[in-house]
C-alpha angles and dihedrals in degrees: 000000000000122000113240113246115223116235114248116256114253113264119245121235116298112253115218135186116207140158090242088058090052091049092052092048091051091049091047089053094052098085090053093054089076091060092040096054097065089050087053092048089053091050092048092050091048089051092051088051093061093048102263118152123229092256092051090048093049092047092049092053096043094047103035095030094182112117100192095049092044090054092046090051094048095048088053094045115127137175104279096019122239093229094184094054094042092049095048090051094051091046091054093051092047094049087091087072087066087063095040098050099063090057089070094049091110084068107027098044090066099052129065142187120024091349091062098041095040090052092050091050090052096053109116129151097268098039091047092054092049092050094045091053089047090050094046088054093057100269116154103176111107088192086078089071093048095047094050089044095053092049092050095042091052093048093044093051096046093047095052091052088050092050091051090053092052093041092089091058103033121052109170117203118250092260096047116135090237089076090060090068095094094049091046089052091051092049090053091053092055092056091061093046094052110119102173144286091319090072091056097085099048089047094048090048093050089048096050093044091049095050090045094052092044089056092044095047108028117189094027133099099219087108088077095055093040093052094046091049092047094048094044094049091046093051090046092053089046091052091046092055088049 
């Protein structure tokens, strides 16, 4: 009696990493750079306001590469700085990346070494949104993530340094429209990720929870994590029901 042989599982899409993918990612990121630059200028101006040099601002942007947490850290900066409080605030803001990273697992789980770690380093809100859209459309080139990331990383670092240099001459008031640049860039990202009415409920839940937590815990940044968790859980339950 012969033992039945199980049929092999169908293989998933082959993930590749090419220069063409990097080029396409960089080109896709170009329209977002116009919205990213004012945000970088704000961070640079804020850095100059707390006494940071152009070199320090540039190194911070190049190494940290997280605009929201950089701005949070700079707005909480004191002399001498309370490193524990500043670090905790930046950590809370960046917790959203722990939810965003696994979404790219179909790409990143099939690469190793510098391709994996470089891709993780280049994950930012805008580049993540572009890459998720590319992946959902059937794209399988991880170079797309790296190309878009390099374009945004370069633009971000340069714009923050420029902001530091002009900070001594331009000191916008707290309500200046320039400070709306970051929020405007995030709104533009959402328009490209809309997939239909099915996204309405997770987005509404994330919005309501974020607003509620911001009202309950004023002066903190837990509303970012709470909104991201609520929206992600709602979207996951929606997909399971489907």
